[in-house]
C-alpha positions in Angstrom: -30.2 -29.7 5.2 -27.1 -29.4 7.1 -24.1 -27.8 5.9 -22.4 -27.5 9.2 -20.3 -31.2 9.1 -19.1 -33.1 5.7 -21.6 -30.7 3.6 -23.0 -32.1 0.9 -21.9 -29.6 -2.3 -23.8 -31.7 -5.1 -26.2 -29.2 -5.4 -29.8 -29.4 -7.4 -30.1 -27.5 -10.3 -31.6 -23.7 -9.6 -34.4 -24.5 -12.3 -35.6 -27.5 -10.0 -36.1 -25.9 -7.2 -39.6 -24.1 -6.0 -39.2 -20.7 -4.3 -39.7 -22.5 -0.7 -37.0 -24.7 -1.6 -34.8 -22.4 -2.5 -35.6 -20.6 0.9 -34.8 -23.7 3.2 -31.6 -24.1 1.4 -30.6 -20.6 1.6 -31.4 -20.3 5.3 -29.4 -23.8 5.7 -26.6 -22.4 3.7 -26.0 -19.0 5.9 -26.4 -21.0 9.2 -23.7 -23.4 7.5 -21.3 -20.9 6.4 -21.8 -18.7 9.7 -20.5 -21.6 11.9 -17.6 -22.7 9.5 -16.5 -18.4 9.6 -16.8 -18.7 13.5 -14.8 -22.0 13.3 -11.9 -20.5 10.9 -11.9 -16.8 12.1 -12.8 -17.2 15.8 -11.7 -20.9 17.0 -8.9 -20.9 14.5 -10.2 -24.4 14.3 -11.5 -25.0 10.5 -13.2 -28.4 9.8 -14.1 -28.0 6.3 -11.4 -27.1 3.2 -11.4 -23.8 1.5 -12.6 -25.2 -1.8 -15.5 -26.4 0.1 -16.2 -23.4 2.0 -15.8 -21.1 -1.4 -18.6 -23.7 -3.4 -21.2 -23.0 -0.1 -20.5 -19.4 -0.6 -20.8 -19.5 -4.3 -24.1 -21.6 -4.2 -25.9 -18.8 -1.6 -25.1 -16.1 -4.1 -26.3 -18.1 -7.0 -29.8 -18.7 -5.1 -29.8 -14.6 -4.1 -29.1 -13.8 -7.5 -32.1 -16.1 -9.0 -34.4 -15.9 -6.0 -34.0 -11.8 -4.9 -36.5 -12.2 -1.8 -33.8 -14.0 -0.3 -31.5 -11.7 0.0 -30.9 -10.2 3.3 -28.4 -7.4 5.0 -27.1 -10.0 7.4 -26.3 -12.7 4.7 -22.5 -13.8 4.5 -22.7 -13.0 1.0 -23.0 -9.2 1.6 -19.7 -9.1 3.3 -18.3 -7.7 -0.1 -19.3 -6.0 -2.8 -21.8 -3.4 -1.4 -21.7 0.4 -2.6 -19.4 3.2 -1.9 -20.7 5.5 0.9 -21.0 8.9 -0.5 -19.1 10.2 3.1 -18.3 8.8 6.5 -21.2 9.7 8.4 -21.0 11.0 12.7 -22.2 8.6 15.3 -22.9 9.1 18.8 -21.9 6.1 20.9 -23.7 4.2 23.5 -21.1 4.8 26.0 -18.2 7.2 26.6 -15.1 5.5 24.6 -12.5 6.5 27.1 -9.1 6.3 26.4 -6.4 4.8 29.2 -4.1 6.1 31.7 -0.3 4.5 30.8 2.6 4.2 32.8 6.0 2.6 32.0 7.2 1.2 35.4 6.3 -0.6 38.1 6.1 1.7 40.5 3.3 3.1 39.1 1.4 0.2 38.9 1.7 -0.6 42.8 -0.5 2.3 44.1 -3.2 2.1 41.5 -3.5 -1.9 42.3 -3.8 -0.6 46.3 -6.7 2.0 45.0 -8.5 -0.8 43.6 -8.3 -2.8 46.5 -9.3 -0.2 49.3 -12.8 -1.5 51.0 -12.4 -4.8 50.0 -12.8 -7.8 52.7 -9.5 -9.2 51.7 -7.8 -6.3 51.3 -7.1 -6.8 47.3 -8.9 -7.0 44.1 -9.2 -9.5 41.6 -8.3 -7.8 38.3 -8.7 -8.8 34.4 -5.2 -9.1 32.4 -5.4 -8.2 28.8 -3.0 -7.4 26.0 -3.0 -3.9 24.9 -3.8 -3.9 21.3 -1.9 -1.7 18.9 -4.7 -1.3 16.3 -8.1 0.9 15.8 -11.1 1.1 18.3 -14.4 0.4 17.3 -18.0 0.0 18.6 -19.7 -2.6 17.2 -23.9 -2.6 18.0 -25.9 -5.6 17.6 -29.9 -5.3 17.6 -32.2 -8.2 17.9 -29.0 -10.5 17.5 -27.7 -9.1 13.9 -24.9 -6.7 13.4 -26.7 -2.9 12.8 -23.7 -0.5 12.7 -19.8 -0.1 13.8 -17.9 3.0 14.1 -15.1 4.3 15.2 -13.9 5.7 18.5 -13.1 9.3 16.9 -13.3 11.9 20.3 -14.7 8.9 23.0 -17.9 10.3 22.4 -18.6 10.6 19.0 -17.4 8.7 15.7 -17.4 8.0 12.3 -20.0 5.1 10.8 -17.8 2.5 9.3 -20.5 -0.2 9.2 -19.9 -1.0 5.8 -15.9 -1.6 6.3 -16.6 -3.7 9.5 -18.8 -5.9 7.6 -16.0 -7.2 5.5 -14.0 -8.3 8.4 -14.9 -12.2 8.6 -14.3 -12.6 12.7 -17.1 -9.9 13.1 -20.7 -12.1 13.1 -23.5 -10.8 11.0 -25.7 -12.4 13.4 -24.9 -13.3 17.4 -25.0 -17.0 18.0 -27.4 -18.4 20.9 -30.6 -19.3 19.1 -32.6 -16.4 19.7 -31.5 -15.5 23.0 -29.4 -12.9 22.2 -29.7 -9.2 24.2 -32.4 -7.0 22.4 -29.4 -4.7 22.1 -25.8 -5.1 22.6 -23.0 -2.7 22.4 -18.9 -3.6 22.6 -15.7 -2.5 22.5 -13.2 -4.1 19.9 -10.2 -3.9 19.0 -9.7 -4.0 14.7 -6.1 -4.8 13.6 -4.3 -6.1 10.7 -2.2 -9.3 11.3 1.6 -9.0 11.4 1.7 -11.3 8.3 -0.5 -9.8 6.3 0.7 -6.9 6.9 4.0 -8.2 5.8 2.7 -9.8 2.4 0.6 -6.3 1.8 3.9 -4.1 2.2 5.4 -6.6 0.0 3.2 -6.5 -2.5 3.3 -2.9 -2.7 6.9 -2.5 -2.6 7.0 -4.9 -5.5 5.1 -2.8 -7.5 6.9 0.5 -6.5 4.1 2.0 -3.9 5.2 3.4 -0.7 4.5 0.9 1.8 2.2 1.4 5.2 4.3 2.3 8.0 2.7 0.1 10.8 0.1 -2.4 11.0 -2.2 0.3 13.1 -2.0 2.7 10.3 -2.6 0.1 7.7 -6.2 -0.7 9.5 -7.1 2.5 10.1 -6.7 3.7 6.7 -8.2 0.8 5.5 -11.6 1.3 7.7 -12.0 4.9 7.0 -11.9 4.0 3.1 -15.5 5.0 1.0 -15.8 1.8 -0.7 -15.5 -1.4 1.0 -14.4 -2.9 -2.3 -10.8 -1.6 -1.4 -11.3 -3.4 2.0 -12.4 -6.8 1.3 -10.2 -9.5 1.8 -7.6 -7.8 3.5 -5.9 -9.5 6.1 -8.0 -7.6 9.1 -9.1 -9.3 12.5 -10.7 -8.1 15.9 -11.0 -8.9 19.8 -14.0 -7.7 21.6 -13.0 -6.7 25.0 -15.6 -4.3 26.8 -19.3 -3.8 27.2 -20.4 -0.6 26.5 -24.3 -1.3 26.9 -26.5 -4.2 27.3 -30.7 -3.9 26.8 -32.8 -7.4 27.6 -30.8 -9.0 29.9 -28.6 -7.9 32.9 -25.2 -7.2 32.8 -22.5 -9.5 33.9 -20.9 -8.9 37.5 -17.6 -9.3 36.8 -15.5 -9.1 33.1 -14.9 -12.7 33.2 -18.7 -13.2 32.9 -18.8 -10.7 30.7 -16.0 -12.3 28.3 -17.4 -15.6 28.7 -20.7 -14.4 28.2 -19.2 -12.5 24.6 -18.1 -16.0 23.7 -21.5 -17.4 23.8 -22.3 -15.1 21.5 -20.0 -15.8 19.0 -17.6 -12.3 19.7 -14.1 -12.9 19.3 -12.2 -12.6 22.6 -8.1 -12.5 23.0 -7.1 -16.4 24.1 -4.1 -14.3 26.2 -6.8 -12.9 28.5 -6.0 -14.0 32.0 -7.1 -12.5 35.7 -5.1 -12.3 38.8 -4.4 -10.6 41.9 -1.8 -8.3 43.5 1.6 -7.2 41.9 3.3 -10.6 41.7 0.5 -11.8 38.9 0.4 -8.5 37.4 4.5 -8.9 36.9 4.4 -12.2 35.5 1.8 -11.5 33.1 3.7 -8.4 32.1 6.8 -10.2 31.7 5.3 -13.4 29.7 3.4 -10.8 27.1 6.6 -9.0 26.5 8.5 -12.1 25.9 5.3 -13.5 23.4 5.6 -10.1 22.0 7.8 -10.9 18.7 5.9 -14.4 18.2 2.2 -12.5 17.9 0.7 -12.4 15.0 -0.8 -9.1 16.0 1.4 -6.2 17.6 0.9 -5.0 21.3 2.1 -2.5 23.5 1.7 -3.3 26.9 -0.4 -5.2 29.3 -4.1 -3.5 30.4 -5.1 -4.1 33.9 -8.7 -4.0 35.0 -11.0 -4.1 38.2 -12.8 -7.6 37.7 -15.9 -6.3 39.6 -17.9 -4.4 37.3 -20.2 -2.8 39.6 -17.4 -1.7 41.8 -16.3 0.1 39.0 -19.3 2.5 38.9 -18.1 3.3 42.7 -14.4 4.4 41.4 -16.0 6.6 38.3 -13.6 8.0 35.5 -11.5 11.2 35.2 -12.2 13.6 32.5 -10.7 11.0 29.9 -10.1 8.0 31.6 -11.6 5.3 33.6 -9.9 5.1 37.8 -10.7 1.4 37.5 -8.3 0.3 34.2 -4.3 1.4 33.7 -2.2 0.5 30.8 1.2 -0.8 31.9 3.6 -0.1 28.7 6.4 -2.5 27.4 9.4 -0.3 26.8 9.5 0.8 23.0 11.2 -1.1 20.2 14.1 1.4 19.4 16.8 0.9 16.8 17.0 -3.2 17.0 14.5 -5.4 15.6 13.2 -8.3 13.2 13.9 -8.9 9.7 10.5 -10.1 8.6 11.6 -10.5 5.1 13.4 -9.4 2.2 11.3 -8.7 -1.4 12.1 -7.0 -4.2 10.7 -3.6 -5.3 10.6 -3.2 -9.2 11.5 0.9 -10.1 10.4 2.8 -13.0 13.4 1.8 -14.9 13.2 -1.7 -14.4 15.7 -1.9 -11.8 15.2 -5.1 -8.9 16.1 -3.8 -5.5 16.2 -6.1 -2.3 14.2 -4.2 0.5 14.1 -5.4 4.2 10.6 -5.8 5.3 10.7 -4.9 9.3 8.7 -5.4 12.5 7.6 -1.7 12.8 10.4 0.2 15.3 11.0 3.8 16.2 14.2 5.2 15.1 14.6 9.1 15.7 10.8 9.4 16.4 10.1 7.9 13.3 8.5 4.2 12.5 10.3 2.4 10.3 8.9 -0.8 8.4 11.1 -1.2 5.6 15.1 0.0 4.5 16.8 -0.7 1.3 19.5 -3.2 0.9 20.6 -1.5 -2.3 21.9 -4.6 -4.4 22.4 -8.5 -3.8 26.1 -7.5 -3.3 25.0 -5.4 -0.1 23.1 -8.4 1.1 25.8 -10.9 1.2 28.0 -7.8 2.7 25.8 -7.7 5.7 24.8 -11.0 5.9 21.4 -10.4 6.6 18.4 -12.8 6.5 14.7 -13.0 7.0 14.2 -13.8 11.0 17.4 -12.0 12.0 17.6 -9.3 14.4 19.1 -6.4 12.7 20.0 -2.6 14.1 18.4 -0.1 12.1 19.7 3.3 11.7 18.0 6.7 9.3 21.1 7.5 7.0 21.5 11.4 7.2 18.7 11.3 9.4 15.9 10.4 6.2 16.6 7.2 4.5 16.1 4.0 6.8 19.3 1.4 6.8 20.0 -2.0 8.3 23.6 -0.9 9.8 24.3 -4.4 11.0 23.0 -8.0 12.0 23.1 -8.1 15.9 24.4 -11.7 16.6 23.7 -11.7 20.5 19.9 -10.9 20.0 19.4 -14.3 18.0 16.5 -16.6 18.2 16.2 -18.0 21.7 15.3 -21.1 21.2 18.5 -22.0 19.2 16.8 -22.2 15.6 19.2 -22.3 12.8 18.6 -19.4 10.3 17.0 -19.0 7.1 18.9 -19.3 3.6 20.7 -16.5 2.2 18.7 -14.6 0.6 19.2 -14.4 -4.0 17.5 -12.5 -6.6 14.8 -13.8 -8.7 15.2 -14.9 -12.3 12.1 -13.5 -13.2 10.3 -10.0 -12.7 8.2 -10.6 -9.4 5.4 -8.4 -10.8 5.6 -9.8 -14.4 7.3 -12.8 -14.7 9.8 -11.7 -17.3 13.3 -13.1 -16.9 15.6 -10.4 -15.7 18.9 -9.3 -16.6 21.8 -9.0 -14.8 24.2 -5.8 -15.4 27.2 -6.3 -12.7 26.0 -5.7 -9.3 22.2 -4.7 -10.6 19.4 -7.1 -12.0 16.9 -5.4 -14.1 13.2 -6.3 -16.2 13.5 -5.6 -19.3 9.6 -5.6 -20.1 9.3 -2.0 -20.0 6.0 -0.7 -20.8 4.7 -4.2 -20.3 5.4 -4.6 -16.6 2.8 -3.5 -14.0 5.6 -2.2 -11.7 6.7 0.0 -13.9 3.5 1.5 -15.1 3.0 3.7 -12.4 6.1 5.3 -12.9 6.1 5.0 -16.8 2.6 6.8 -17.4 3.9 9.5 -14.8 6.8 10.2 -16.9 4.8 9.9 -20.2 2.6 12.7 -18.5 5.3 14.9 -17.9 5.8 18.6 -18.7 9.1 18.0 -20.5 7.5 14.8 -22.0 3.8 14.7 -23.7 2.7 17.6 -21.3 -0.6 16.3 -19.9 -2.1 18.2 -17.2 -3.5 16.6 -14.3 -1.9 13.3 -15.0 0.0 13.2 -11.6 1.5 10.2 -9.8 -1.5 10.2 -7.6 -4.1 10.1 -10.4 -2.3 7.5 -12.1 -2.1 5.1 -9.4 -6.0 5.4 -9.1 -6.5 4.8 -12.6 -4.2 1.8 -12.5 -5.4 0.4 -9.0 -9.1 0.5 -10.3 -8.5 -1.3 -13.6 -9.3 1.4 -15.8 -5.4 1.8 -17.6 -3.0 -1.4 -18.1 -0.6 0.4 -20.5 0.1 3.5 -21.8 -2.6 2.6 -25.0 -5.7 2.8 -22.3 -5.1 6.0 -21.5 -6.6 7.4 -24.9 -9.6 5.1 -24.2 -10.6 6.8 -21.0 -14.0 8.6 -20.5 -14.8 11.2 -18.4 -17.5 9.0 -16.9 -14.3 6.4 -16.4 -12.5 9.0 -14.6 -15.4 10.6 -12.8 -16.1 7.1 -10.7 -12.7 7.9 -9.1 -12.6 9.1 -5.8 -11.8 13.1 -5.8 -12.9 13.5 -9.5 -16.1 15.0 -10.4 -17.4 16.1 -14.0 -15.4 19.1 -14.7 -12.4 17.7 -13.8 -12.6 14.2 -15.6 -13.5 16.2 -18.9 -10.5 18.3 -18.6 -8.4 15.5 -17.7 -9.5 13.7 -20.6 -9.2 16.6 -23.0 -5.7 16.8 -21.9 -5.2 13.2 -23.1 -6.5 13.9 -26.2 -4.7 16.8 -26.8 -1.4 14.6 -26.7 -2.3 12.3 -29.6 -0.2 14.1 -32.2 3.5 14.4 -30.5 6.8 15.2 -32.1 9.1 12.4 -32.2 11.5 13.7 -30.1 9.0 14.1 -27.1 7.6 11.0 -27.8 10.7 9.0 -27.6 11.5 10.8 -24.4 8.3 10.1 -22.6 8.5 6.2 -23.7 11.2 6.2 -20.7 13.7 4.1 -22.9 16.6 3.6 -20.5 19.4 6.0 -20.9 17.5 8.3 -23.6 17.1 11.4 -21.3 15.9 14.8 -23.4 19.4 15.0 -25.2 19.6 11.6 -26.4 15.7 11.8 -27.5 16.7 14.8 -29.5 19.9 13.5 -31.5 17.5 10.1 -32.1 15.1 12.1 -33.5 16.7 14.5 -35.9 19.1 11.8 -37.2 16.7 9.5 -37.9 13.3 11.4 -38.4 10.8 8.9 -38.3 9.8 6.4 -35.0 9.8 3.4 -37.7 13.3 4.3 -38.5 14.6 4.5 -35.0 12.6 1.3 -34.1 14.1 -0.4 -36.9 17.9 0.8 -35.9 20.9 -1.3 -35.3 23.4 -1.0 -32.6 25.9 -0.1 -35.4 23.7 2.4 -36.9 23.0 4.2 -33.7 26.7 3.9 -32.2 27.5 5.7 -35.9 25.2 8.9 -34.5 27.6 11.8 -32.2 27.0 11.0 -28.7 25.2 8.0 -29.0 27.4 5.1 -26.9 26.8 1.4 -26.9 25.3 1.5 -23.8 22.4 3.7 -25.1 22.5 1.8 -28.5 22.1 -1.2 -26.8 18.9 -0.1 -24.4 17.2 1.6 -27.6 17.5 -1.8 -29.6 16.9 -3.7 -26.6 13.4 -1.6 -26.1 11.9 -1.5 -29.3 12.8 -5.2 -30.1 10.8 -6.4 -26.8 7.7 -8.1 -27.6 5.6 -6.6 -25.2 7.0 -3.0 -25.7 6.1 -3.6 -29.9 2.4 -4.8 -28.8 2.0 -1.5 -26.5 3.1 0.6 -29.5 0.9 -0.8 -31.8 -1.8 -0.5 -29.3 -0.8 3.3 -29.0 -1.2 3.7 -33.1 -4.7 1.9 -32.8 -5.8 4.2 -30.0 -5.1 6.9 -32.7 -1.5 8.2 -31.4 0.4 9.6 -34.3 4.0 10.5 -33.8 5.0 13.4 -35.7 8.2 13.1 -38.2 11.0 15.4 -37.7 10.9 17.6 -40.9 14.0 17.6 -42.6 14.0 20.9 -44.2 15.0 22.2 -40.9 18.0 21.3 -41.8 18.8 24.5 -44.5 18.4 27.1 -41.7 20.9 30.1 -40.6 22.8 27.9 -38.3 23.0 24.6 -40.1 25.6 22.7 -39.2 26.6 24.2 -36.4 26.3 22.2 -32.9 25.6 23.9 -29.4 26.2 23.1 -25.6 24.3 25.1 -23.2 25.8 25.5 -19.4 24.6 27.8 -16.7 21.3 29.5 -16.4 20.4 31.9 -19.2 18.1 35.1 -18.5 15.5 35.2 -21.6 15.6 31.5 -22.3 14.7 28.2 -20.6 16.9 25.6 -21.6 14.7 23.7 -23.8 13.6 26.9 -25.6 17.3 28.1 -26.2 17.9 24.3 -27.6 14.5 24.2 -29.5 15.3 27.8 -30.9 18.7 26.8 -32.4 17.2 23.2 -34.0 14.3 25.5 -35.4 17.7 27.1 -37.1 18.9 24.2 -38.4 21.7 23.2 -35.6 21.9 20.5 -32.9 22.0 21.2 -29.3 23.6 18.2 -27.4 24.8 17.8 -23.8 27.9 17.2 -23.7 31.2 19.3 -25.2 33.5 17.1 -27.9 35.6 18.3 -30.8 32.5 18.5 -33.0 30.9 21.2 -30.9 31.1 24.4 -32.2 29.7 26.8 -29.8 29.5 26.5 -25.8 26.6 29.0 -24.7 27.6 30.4 -20.7 24.7 31.5 -18.6 25.2 32.5 -15.0 26.8 29.6 -12.9 27.9 28.0 -15.9 29.4 24.0 -14.9 32.4 21.8 -15.9 31.8 22.5 -19.8 33.3 25.7 -19.6 37.0 23.7 -18.5 36.0 21.3 -21.1 35.4 23.6 -23.8 38.9 25.4 -22.9 40.7 22.1 -23.3 39.3 21.4 -26.7 39.7 25.3 -27.8 35.6 25.3 -28.6 34.7 28.9 -28.5 32.5 30.2 -25.7 29.9 33.0 -25.8 27.3 34.4 -23.8 23.6 35.2 -24.2 24.1 38.5 -25.8 26.3 37.0 -28.9 23.5 33.9 -28.9 20.8 36.4 -29.2 22.7 37.7 -31.9 23.3 34.5 -33.4 19.9 33.3 -33.6 18.7 36.6 -35.0 21.4 37.2 -38.1 22.7 33.3 -38.3 
């Protein structure tokens, strides 16, 4: 069986295979899949379609599931789905992984080349020229041709074991090529990086879902490589280049750097196609200028070039400093500052459903901070600045904090003369849940509310807030983990969580999981007022939630209220009424509310008997800080005595209670002739009515 060229995917039924036949087929499948991995990820020259590749991999997985003895650590099926590790173990490197001395000018490169050439017959030394990758340096160890382990650089002597995550990187072979002629043990230095296109796509997804984007591809790759669970890493756009030999057993080490790279290629290890060699400053300068010109067009980040002595034996004669070799030097590019490329305009969906255009940028240094995105506020702003994907733009930090595109830079356009991309337009559907969007002036909003996953983390965090249902321990970070791990898809799922579900998340133990479940369980019977606020209905804050609750008493009455009924209530204007009606008429929101009820959530109705209290019929407004009451406590106190608490002063207001540093409500009360009282008078009213 040969699965390398035009593979036959018309497989025999598993029941018809003997164990020996299954073993032979599995062996052939592994060889074929490794071959296609190399063609796709290393040579960038695939010979089969993705669909055929997927069928080969699926067949191998089914064989290994049916015949358990066929599984092996270096099987292509073991790249994903392995169990998480408890922690990252420390690993000693085969040889020190030194850093490089860096320079920024040609004047520092010339004396370095002169030192390399001393003692050579022709007065000059051949050097290897390579890009300086901006990624994560790692050690890869192969034993008897199989990938054994890998680790981060760490302090150069000791790193962290990230074998479980490196197995997910498709460009890394689980078995070296060479038909049994691989070294007995091989240690290689490589750079793991995230592709720029993959980084942009990853950040686009994170921004759309309201998550914080990664600052740059290097940080993204480093963060993923240090994950404890490889399932969080599998499928991410990670790649690598091998560029240095750290140790070799079973054969002689290559004499030159060029020979070493050729040997890497023979073994199936991926090396950079931009590697060159040369002699003298003219060759080095030309390479530096060439790569600087190519920099923006590459799918990976480089920040300079590396110059190495080609003769590996003489490297030992030159030796090393404390932290860097004397035979290698990094010549950095000038840093990108302020002007960068706008890679893509995507759309972020906020907690309230507002869609905001966001510029994804090639990472740029602005005032010492790496910036990879900038808000564009709304479609009017995009049109006013006339920025489009592919443009060169000047980035500033508004108030030295918020990244913002100041302008498009016309004189830094595409040198090829290519025309600009089409103007950006806001989508007609929510990019996350697909719901038709609503246009409100310059803004666009997704009305799906509780059913939109992009709004879910924000909704749950708001739902659990101390002013809402007060679910202790359910903050944004915990909520995000619950959503990302597929444990929570809407508010109702919170009430179905078990301590075992939560304990599976990183950072949770048995006790903390039980406490969170207990806190959620305690929020099964919220008051109507708190529940309405917790739902996060647009324009319905605490004050309006209180008005709705005390006017309509029950959730069903609020949900069934018409615009006319709502606008008849004090302080409920047309915009608020429209928002409430739209929320409860949305089919997806209604399904979530039904699921909440099925999960055991019972919203307590308002007791009408409170209307007969000693302050019945009175309306209070609070301004400033009270000494003995929080705002919530003061408002609850008057409500318990039959009065209302509202946010704004109107002709219907009876008392404005003024604490320390009152606001403009005092002036409004004076204009309308509303009585203003201090905290002492307020306390007497509560006591005596």
